[in-house]
C-alpha positions as CSV (number, residue, x, y, z in Angstrom):
1,X,111.0,114.7,116.5
2,X,107.9,112.7,115.9
3,X,105.0,115.2,116.4
4,X,103.0,112.7,118.6
5,X,106.0,112.4,120.9
6,X,106.9,116.0,120.9
7,X,103.5,117.0,122.3
8,X,104.4,115.1,125.5
9,X,107.9,116.6,126.0
10,X,106.8,119.5,128.2
11,X,105.3,117.1,130.7
12,X,108.5,115.0,131.2
13,X,110.2,116.0,134.4
14,X,113.9,116.8,134.2
15,X,115.1,114.5,136.9
16,X,118.7,114.3,138.0
17,X,120.6,111.3,139.4
18,X,122.6,113.0,142.2
19,X,120.0,111.9,144.7
20,X,119.1,108.3,143.9
21,X,116.3,108.1,146.4
22,X,114.4,111.0,144.9
23,X,115.2,109.7,141.4
24,X,113.6,106.4,142.2
25,X,110.5,108.0,143.5
26,X,110.1,110.1,140.4
27,X,110.8,107.0,138.2
28,X,108.1,105.1,140.1
29,X,105.6,107.9,139.6
30,X,106.2,107.9,135.8
31,X,105.9,104.1,135.7
32,X,102.6,104.2,137.6
33,X,101.2,106.5,134.9
34,X,101.7,103.9,132.2
35,X,98.5,101.8,131.6
36,X,98.7,98.3,133.1
37,X,99.1,95.4,130.6
38,X,96.4,92.8,130.0
39,X,97.7,89.7,131.7
40,X,94.4,87.7,131.7
41,X,95.9,85.0,129.3
42,X,99.0,84.3,131.4
43,X,100.0,83.3,134.8
44,X,102.0,85.9,136.8
45,X,104.0,84.8,139.8
46,X,106.7,86.2,142.0
47,X,109.6,84.0,143.0
48,X,113.1,84.3,144.5
49,X,116.1,82.8,142.8
50,X,118.2,81.2,145.6
51,X,121.5,83.0,144.8
52,X,123.7,84.8,147.2
53,X,122.1,87.2,147.8
54,X,118.6,85.9,146.6
55,X,117.3,87.6,143.5
56,X,113.6,88.5,143.3
57,X,111.9,87.8,139.9
58,X,108.4,88.0,138.4
59,X,107.5,85.3,135.9
60,X,104.9,86.0,133.2
61,X,103.9,82.8,131.6
62,X,101.6,83.0,128.6
63,X,99.6,79.8,127.9
64,X,101.4,77.6,125.3
65,X,104.8,79.4,125.6
66,X,107.8,77.4,124.3
67,X,110.6,79.9,125.0
68,X,111.6,82.4,127.7
69,X,113.4,85.7,127.9
70,X,115.2,87.0,131.0
71,X,114.2,90.6,131.0
72,X,116.3,93.3,132.6
73,X,114.7,96.7,133.3
74,X,116.2,100.1,132.5
75,X,116.7,103.0,135.0
76,X,120.3,104.0,134.7
77,X,121.5,101.1,136.9
78,X,120.0,102.9,140.0
79,X,116.2,103.0,139.4
80,X,113.5,100.5,138.7
81,X,112.2,97.3,140.2
82,X,109.7,94.5,139.4
83,X,106.7,96.9,139.9
84,X,108.0,99.7,137.7
85,X,108.8,97.2,135.0
86,X,105.4,95.5,135.1
87,X,104.0,97.5,132.1
88,X,107.0,96.5,130.0
89,X,107.3,92.9,131.0
90,X,103.6,92.2,130.8
91,X,103.3,93.6,127.3
92,X,106.3,91.8,126.1
93,X,104.9,88.5,127.3
94,X,101.6,89.2,125.7
95,X,103.1,90.2,122.3
96,X,105.8,87.6,122.1
97,X,104.0,84.6,123.6
98,X,107.2,83.9,125.5
99,X,107.7,83.5,129.2
100,X,109.2,86.7,130.6
101,X,111.4,86.5,133.7
102,X,111.6,90.0,135.0
103,X,114.6,90.5,137.2
104,X,114.8,92.7,140.3
105,X,118.5,93.1,140.3
106,X,120.4,95.1,142.9
107,X,120.8,98.8,142.2
108,X,123.7,101.2,142.3
109,X,125.2,103.2,144.1
110,X,124.5,101.0,147.1
111,X,125.4,97.9,145.0
112,X,127.8,99.0,142.2
113,X,129.1,96.7,139.4
114,X,129.2,93.7,139.3
115,X,126.2,93.2,141.6
116,X,123.5,93.7,138.9
117,X,125.4,91.5,136.5
118,X,125.9,88.8,139.1
119,X,122.1,88.8,139.8
120,X,121.2,88.6,136.1
121,X,123.6,85.8,135.5
122,X,122.3,83.9,138.5
123,X,118.8,84.2,137.0
124,X,120.1,82.8,133.7
125,X,121.5,79.8,135.4
126,X,118.3,79.3,137.4
127,X,116.1,79.6,134.3
128,X,118.0,77.0,132.3
129,X,118.0,74.6,135.3
130,X,114.2,75.2,135.8
131,X,113.2,75.2,132.1
132,X,110.9,72.2,132.5
133,X,109.1,73.8,135.5
134,X,108.7,77.0,133.5
135,X,107.2,75.0,130.6
136,X,109.9,76.0,128.1
137,X,112.8,74.3,126.3
138,X,116.2,75.0,127.8
139,X,117.6,75.8,124.4
140,X,115.0,78.5,123.8
141,X,116.1,81.0,126.4
142,X,117.0,84.6,125.5
143,X,118.2,87.6,127.4
144,X,117.0,91.1,126.8
145,X,116.5,94.6,128.3
146,X,116.1,98.3,127.8
147,X,118.8,100.9,128.4
148,X,120.9,99.8,131.4
149,X,119.0,96.5,131.2
150,X,120.2,96.1,127.7
151,X,123.8,96.7,128.9
152,X,123.3,93.8,131.4
153,X,121.8,91.6,128.7
154,X,124.9,92.1,126.5
155,X,127.2,91.6,129.5
156,X,125.4,88.3,130.4
157,X,126.1,87.0,126.9
158,X,129.8,87.9,127.1
159,X,130.1,86.2,130.5
160,X,128.2,83.1,129.4
161,X,130.4,82.8,126.3
162,X,133.7,83.2,128.3
163,X,132.6,80.8,131.1
164,X,131.1,78.3,128.6
165,X,128.0,78.8,130.6
166,X,124.3,78.3,129.8
167,X,123.4,78.5,126.1
168,X,121.6,81.7,125.1
169,X,119.5,81.6,122.0
170,X,119.1,85.3,121.4
171,X,119.9,88.8,122.8
172,X,117.5,91.8,122.5
173,X,119.2,95.1,123.2
174,X,116.8,98.1,123.2
175,X,118.5,101.5,123.4
176,X,121.5,100.0,125.2
177,X,124.0,102.0,127.2
178,X,127.2,100.2,126.4
179,X,130.2,102.6,126.7
180,X,131.3,104.4,129.8
181,X,133.6,106.6,127.8
182,X,130.7,108.6,126.3
183,X,132.8,109.9,123.4
184,X,130.5,109.2,120.5
185,X,128.8,112.1,118.6
186,X,125.4,111.5,120.1
187,X,126.9,111.2,123.7
188,X,128.8,114.5,123.2
189,X,126.0,116.5,121.6
190,X,122.7,115.3,123.1
191,X,122.9,117.5,126.2
192,X,119.2,118.5,126.4
193,X,117.2,115.7,124.9
194,X,114.0,114.6,126.7
195,X,114.3,112.3,129.7
196,X,117.9,111.2,129.0
197,X,120.8,113.4,128.2
198,X,124.6,113.6,128.5
199,X,124.8,114.7,132.2
200,X,122.4,111.9,133.2
201,X,124.3,109.3,131.3
202,X,127.6,110.3,132.9
203,X,126.0,110.3,136.4
204,X,124.6,106.8,135.7
205,X,128.0,105.4,134.8
206,X,129.6,107.0,137.9
207,X,127.0,105.4,140.2
208,X,127.3,102.0,138.4
209,X,131.1,101.8,138.3
210,X,131.6,103.1,141.9
211,X,135.0,104.6,141.1
212,X,136.3,101.4,139.6
213,X,137.8,101.1,136.0
214,X,135.3,99.8,133.5
215,X,135.8,96.2,132.3
216,X,134.1,94.7,129.2
217,X,131.5,93.1,131.4
218,X,130.7,96.5,132.9
219,X,130.8,98.3,129.5
220,X,130.4,95.8,126.7
221,X,131.6,98.3,124.1
222,X,135.0,97.8,125.5
223,X,135.0,94.1,124.6
224,X,137.6,93.4,121.9
225,X,136.2,90.0,120.8
226,X,132.5,89.7,120.0
227,X,132.7,86.4,118.2
228,X,130.6,83.5,119.3
229,X,127.8,85.6,120.8
230,X,124.1,84.8,120.2
231,X,122.1,86.5,117.4
232,X,120.9,89.9,118.3
233,X,118.2,92.5,117.7
234,X,119.4,96.0,118.5
235,X,117.2,99.1,118.5
236,X,118.2,102.8,119.0
237,X,116.3,106.0,119.3
238,X,117.3,109.0,117.2
239,X,117.5,111.6,120.0
240,X,119.4,109.5,122.5
241,X,122.9,109.8,123.9
242,X,123.1,106.0,123.6
243,X,122.3,106.0,119.9
244,X,125.8,105.9,118.3
245,X,127.4,103.4,120.8
246,X,124.4,101.1,120.1
247,X,124.8,101.3,116.4
248,X,128.5,100.9,116.6
249,X,128.1,97.7,118.8
250,X,125.6,96.3,116.3
251,X,128.0,96.8,113.4
252,X,130.8,95.2,115.4
253,X,128.6,92.2,116.1
254,X,128.0,91.9,112.4
255,X,131.7,92.1,111.6
256,X,132.3,89.4,114.2
257,X,130.0,87.0,112.4
258,X,127.0,87.5,114.6
259,X,123.6,87.7,112.9
260,X,122.1,91.0,113.8
261,X,118.9,93.0,113.1
262,X,119.4,96.7,113.7
263,X,116.5,99.2,113.8
264,X,117.1,103.0,114.2
265,X,113.8,104.6,115.1
266,X,113.6,108.1,113.6
267,X,111.9,110.9,115.6
268,X,112.1,109.0,118.9
269,X,113.9,109.7,122.2
270,X,115.2,107.5,124.9
271,X,112.3,105.7,126.6
272,X,109.6,107.4,124.4
273,X,108.0,104.1,123.6
274,X,106.4,104.3,127.0
275,X,104.1,106.9,125.4
276,X,101.8,104.1,124.2
277,X,99.3,106.3,122.3
278,X,101.9,107.4,119.7
279,X,101.9,105.4,116.4
280,X,105.7,105.0,116.4
281,X,105.6,103.6,120.0
282,X,103.0,101.1,119.0
283,X,105.2,99.9,116.2
284,X,108.3,99.8,118.4
285,X,106.5,97.7,121.1
286,X,104.9,95.4,118.5
287,X,108.3,94.8,116.9
288,X,109.9,93.8,120.2
289,X,107.3,91.1,120.7
290,X,107.5,89.9,117.1
291,X,111.3,89.7,117.2
292,X,111.2,87.5,120.4
293,X,108.4,85.4,118.9
294,X,110.5,84.6,115.8
295,X,113.7,84.0,117.8
296,X,112.1,81.7,120.4
297,X,109.5,79.8,118.4
298,X,111.0,79.7,114.9
């Protein structure tokens, strides 16, 4: 493991997901410890997308932005909100120069699949319809996310393709959780990795699926046809149960004719880029911004 990251491992709480309420409180405490981003050069506003039910969003609008990304937070499908995602969303807006639309989607287990996907897709449709008001071009809208949020981003691209829905310019999948079967080498063997490990991944999927069989929109790794999807950037962490399913999905996208950039970050673990002082975290976060800048303004 990267020595700068390893120094922080003893301070990471070993949270479980059996009690979602407690897990959310622990997650919020961790998020509050991350330094706030500099948002002085952008407008930050909360809005509500008039879907059924309404979806809360927070819009980060850097001055001079031309494109936008619908950003979907991580948290195992059952943790996270607009406030816990503020450090991520604000930094991505600053580093990419793009409008970031952070989505407060509904959480499992109270709202299992497809609630979160429905919310994310409603925000996509809203963003394309309100591109002029956002100050961006409707053909310069991407979807992206971290962990469970990256799952939702991938699922949104599948649904948009299949429904001939709004055009998506790019998908950014950071440490995505894509496969409920959890039968890859990393999923089977990473049982004690920092923050995220096999038991936690299995519990996350159980909460999200709510006892229903997984469909390709719930677990995009199950999709048989990946043709016609938008170009992608896919990043994985070395010590992460999600690692191998992410890499496999990236290769399958390539084999389906989709342009893909894949980056496997050595020495990292799931979510470790929240440790901002580490050099590898700074490179990871800078790359997310640079990737979106190229995709949306090139």
